[in-house]
N, C-alpha and C positions, 0 to 999 in steps of 0.2 A: 504493500500500500504506500502511495506517495506520502511524504511527510512535509507539511508546510513549515517553512522556516523564515526567519528574518535575520539577515546579517548586514551590518553596516558597510558602506563604502568609506572612502577617505573622509567624508563629512560626518559620518555617524559610526563611531567605533566603540565597541565594548571590550577593549583589550584587557581591562583589569578584572573582568568577571571570571569566576572559577570555571575551569574548563568543563567540569561536569555539567554546570548549568547551561553553558553555551552549547556543548555538543549534544546534550540531550534533545536539543531542538533541531539537530541535523541541519547545520547552516548551509545555505546557498546564497548567492548574491547576484544581482543584476547590476547594470551600470548606474542605477539610481538607488541602490540599497533597498530594493523593494522585495516584498514577499514572493517566493516562488517555490515550486515543488522540487524535491529531489527524489530520484527513483532508486538510488543506491544508498544503503544505510549500513555502514560498518562501524565497529567499535575497536578500540585499542585491544581490548581483551580478545576479541575474535581473531584479530590479525596475529597477536602474539601466540594464540593457540595454533594457528596455521604455521607459524615459524617453528614452534616446538615439534609439530608433527611432520614437518618437512613438506607441507603442501603449499607454502607461501609462494607467490609469484612476485618477483622483484625485477624492476628495470631501472636503468640509470635515467637521469634527466634528459639525456640525448636520445635514448632509445624510445622513450614514451612519446616523443613528438610525432613520429610517423604513425604510431598506433592511434593516437587521438585524431590525427588528420584523416586516416583511412577509415576508422571504425566509429569515430565520434567519442565524446567524453563519457557517455553512459556506459557503452560497451567496454571502454578502456578501464573505467572504475570497477566494472563487474569482473574483468579478467585479472587486473593487476592490483596488488595489495599495497606495495611500497615503491616509492621512487627515491633513488639515492642521488645526492648532490655532492659537490666538492669544490674547494677552493684552496689555492696555495699561493700566498702573496705576503709581502711585508705588512706586518700588523704592529705598528709602533706601540700601541697601548697594550703591552703585554709584559709579563714578568712572572716571578716565582716567589712564593712564600716559603722560606726555609727556616727550619728549626735545627740548630747545629749542636744541641746537647749541652748539658751542664758540665762545667769543668771543676777541678779541685785545685786551689780554692775557687769558690763560685764567683761568677761575674754577672753583672747586670750591664750588658753591652749597650752603649749609647751610640757608638759609631762602629760600623762593620764594613770590611772590604773583602771581596772575593776576587782573587787574582788582580788586586789593586783597583778593582771597580767598586765604587762606593755603593753600599746597600743601605736602605733606610732602616735605622735601628730603634726608632721611637715606638717600640712595642714592648712585649714582655722580655724577660731577662735574656733569652737566647733565641729570639725570633727576629727575622729580618726579611725585608722585601727587596729583591734585586730587580730593577726595572730594565727592560730591554734596551732603552735608548741611552742609559748612563754610560759615558765613555770612561776609559781608564784614566786614573788621576793625572798621569804624566803626559796625556795626549796633548799635542800642541793645538788641537782644535782647528780653528780657521786662522790661526796666526800665520800659518803658511797656506795661503789660499790657492786653490780650494783644498781644504783639509782632507786627509785620507781616512781618519777615524777607523784605524785598523782593528781595534779591539774594544768591546763594551759589554754591557749586560746581556745582550742577545748571544754573544759568543760564549759567555760564562755558562749560560743555560745549555747551549749546544755541547760544550765541553762536559758538563755534568751528565747529560743523558748519554754521552759517548763513553762514559765510564772513566774519564780522565781525572787525575788528581788536581784539585783546586786548592790554592793557598788561601786560608782564612786568617784574617787579622781582626781583632776587636779591641776597642779602648773603652774605658769607663771611668767614672769619678769615684767609685768605691762607696759602699755603704756597710753598715754593721752586718747585714745578712749576706751581702755580696761584696766581699772585701777586695777581690782582684781588680786591678786596673788595666791589665794588659793580657791579651791572649793571642797566641799564634799556633796554628796547627794545620796539617794537611787533611783534607776531607775528600771523600768520593761520595757519589750519590747513594750508593748502597749502604754506606756507613751513617748517613744522616738519619736521625730519628724520623724526620718527616720533610717532604718537599712537595709542594703543590703548585702546579701551573695555575696562575690566577690572572686572567686577561680581561681588563675592564671594558675594552672596546675592540671587538673582532668582527669579521665577516660583513663589512659595510654593504648595505643594500644600495648599490650603484655608487659611482664616484666620478669626479670630473675627468674630462680629457684635457690635459695640460699643454699649453703652448706658451711661447715667449715672443712677444711682439716688440721687444726692445732691440737695440742694436748690439748687444753683447750677450755672450753665453751666461746663463744663470744656473745655479745648482740648488735643487729643491728636493723635498721628500718624494717628489714624482720623478726624480732623476735629473740628469743634465738636460737642459733645454737650449737648443741652439737659437741664435738670433733670427728675427724676422720670420717666425714660425717655421724654423728649419726642421722641426720634428714635432710630433704630437704623441705624448705618452699617456697611457691609460692603465687602469688597474682593476680588472674584474675578469672572472671566468665566464661572464656572459650567461648563456643558457644553462650552464652547470652550476652557477652560483646559488647557494642555499636560499637566500631571501628573495631572489628573483622568482623562485619556484613556489613560494608561499607568500605572495606580496602583502597580504593582510594578516599574516602570522596566525592563521587559523589552527595550526598544529604545533606551533613553537612557543615555548614558555618555560617557566620554572620546572625543572625536572626532565626536560627533553634530553634523551641520551644521544650523544654525538661521537663521531670520530674526531679525536683531538690529539695532534702531535704524534700520531702513530699508535696511540692508545685510545682509551675511552674517556670521555668527559661528559659534562652536563652544562646546559644553559641554566644559569642561576639568577639572571635578571636581564632586563634590557640594558644594553651597553650605554656608556656615556655618549653624549651627543646623539642619542636616539631621537630622531625627528621624523616621525611617520606622516605628519600632516603637511606634506609637500604636494606639489602638482604631480598628477599621475596621468598616464595614458589611458585610453579607453579600456585597455585590458587590465587596468589597476596597477601597472608598474610605475614606480617613481621615476621621474625624469631627472632628478638631482639626488645628491646624497640623502639617505633617509634612515631606515632602521639599522640598528647594530645589536650585537650580542655580547653579554658578559658571560664568560665561560670559565670553567674550572675543571681540573683533572689531576690525577696522580702522576707527578713528574717521573716517578720511578718506573712507570710502565710505558714511557714514551721513547721515541727514537730520534737520533740526530738527523735522520733523513727527512723528518717532518718538522723539526725545529732547528732552523739554521740561522746562525748569527750573520748579520749583514753589515757591510760598510758602504754607506751611501755618500759618494764624493761630495764634499762641500756642504753636507747637511748633518750627518751624524750616524750613529749606530741604530740598528733595528733588529727585528727577528722575523724571519719568514715562518709562518705557521700553516700547517696543513689541517684543514677543518672540513668536516662533511656532516650533513644533516639528513637523516632518513625522513621522508615525508609520507605518512600513511594516507592512502586514497580512501578517505572515509565516505566520500560522495563524489559525484561527477563534477561538481564545481571545482573541487580541489584538483581533480584530474585535469580539468581544463587549464587551470593555472600552471600546472607542471609542464604543460605542452608549449610553454612560451619558447620562442626561438630567437636567435641573435638578430634576425631581421625585424623583430618586434620590440627589441630592447634598445633604448636610446639614452644618451647622456649629453651633457652640455660641454661645449668647448670654452675653456676659461683661460684668460691671460694671467700667468703667474709672475710676470715681470712688474706689472703695475696694479691691475685690478685686484688680484687675490691678496697681496700683502697690505693693501689699503682698504680692504673690506668692501670693495665695490662689487655688488652682485650684478655682473654683466655677462651675458652669454654671447659668444661670437659664432654661434651656430649650434645645431643639434645634429648628432651623428649616431648611426646605429652601430651595434657591436659587430654586426656582419661586415660593415665597412671597415671598422677598426681592425678586425682580424684579417682582412684581406691584404693589409700591409700598407695602405695609403688612403688618405681621405682628400676630398676636394675642399680647399679653403681659399676664399678670395681669388678664385680663378687659377689656382695652381695646385699641383699634387704635393701633398705633404706626407712623408713617410711616418708610419705609426710604430710605436715601441711599447710592447706589453711589459708591465712589471709583475703581472700575475701569470703563472704558468698553467696554461690549459692542459698540457700533457700531464702534469702532476694532479690537477683537479680531476681529470678523467680517471686517473689511477685511483684516487681516493674514492670516487663514486663506484668504481669496480670492486675495490676492497670491501666497501660497505655492502655492496650487493652480494658478494660471496659470503661474507660473515652472516648476513641475515638469512640467505638461502640455506646455509649449513646449520642454522639454528644456534649460532654462538653469539648473536647480538639481538636482544629483544628491544622493542620500542619502549621508551619511557614516556608515560602519559603525563603531560604537564599539569601541575596544580592550578595554574592559570596561565593564560597566553599573554604575549607581549602587548603592551598598550599600542593601539593604533588610532 
C-alpha cells in the first residue's frame, strides 16, 4: 500500500527530528516539498537482516545511475538495498585525540609536541589534540615564499597509523598531585592507551572551483593558481561524493556508520560551517558549499593509505582523508537522489586572488562536474585546464570496498538517532 509522506525541500526542513519519527512517515519529496506517495517502504532493520543473510543487493553511486535511468527509481529501490559512496581529498578540519598515558612521577601536561608538532594540551592530564594543519615548530612557514610546509599534524597522524615511532614531549607547571614538569618518550600507536580520529568538518557537500584573475601566481588551500585564470582547481568526487547522493540528509545523522580512514567510523554531528540553506538545483543539489560532516573513529584501526599527510605549497599542512557513506534505499525518492550524475552537478567559479580573500560573494560562472572532469572548462572565451584535488580513483575504490564489506555481511548500517539539520 502506498504511504503518504511529507518531506521538506530546502525551504522546509526537519533535520533535527528523531529519525524514527521522520522515517516512520516514509518520506518522499517533490520540488515544492509537497505530499506524495511512495511505493517502496524499507527499514534499516530489514536491510540489515538482508546483509546478515547474504541477500542484500549493493551498488556503488556510479552503478545505480544506469539502473535508475533504465528501470526508473521505483524498480531501482525495489531491487537495490544500499548505494555506496566515497571521497578522498584534503580535509583540513581534521585531527586526532590522543591519550598518551600517565607517567611516574605524574604530569599534568599543558603543552605537548608530537615529532615537534604542537598539540593542544588544554584538556585532562595526559590528553591532547593534534590538528592536521599544525606545522612543525621549526618550519620557516612562508618566510621563504612560497613555503614548503614539509611536515605537520597530518603527517604525524599518517606516521602513527603507519606504525612509526613518534617522539612525544610535554611540559607542565607542576602541581601537588602532578609534580612532573617535563616528559619525553617515544610512542607508537599500538602503545597509546587511546587514539581517536576526530574531524570537525569533512566531506563538504560541493565546493568552489578556484581560479586566479590577478597577474601573479597565488598559493591557496585549493593549490597553486596561475595568473589570468591559467588553471581552475576543484575538489569533489562528483557523483561519488557522499552528500551529493543524499542532498537533504534523509539517511545521514548521529550514528551513521561510515568508512573512515580505512577503518570504520561514525557521523557524530553536523560539521562546522554546515550550511544547508543555500541555493539548490531543481534536483535538490546545492550549487555552492553546503552540508558537512563531523566524524569520529578508532585511529588504531585505520590505514596510512587512507590518511595521508599533505604539504600544500605556500599554504600549509593538511590531511587527505578517505571517507565513504552507505546510503540505504528506503524508498524510491532516495533512489532517485542517488542517481545524480556529474552532468547534473554544478559548482561556482570563484576568484581566489581578490574576491575570496575579501569576502566578496561573486560567481564568475557555473560549471558542471562533467566539464571539470573532462580536463578543461570554457571561461571568458578561452579553454582553461582543470586540476582535481580530490581523487576519483580513490573515491571509486572506497565505494567498492564498502560494497564488498556490506555484501559479505561484515558492515551493517547504522541507523541515525536523528538526521543532519537541513
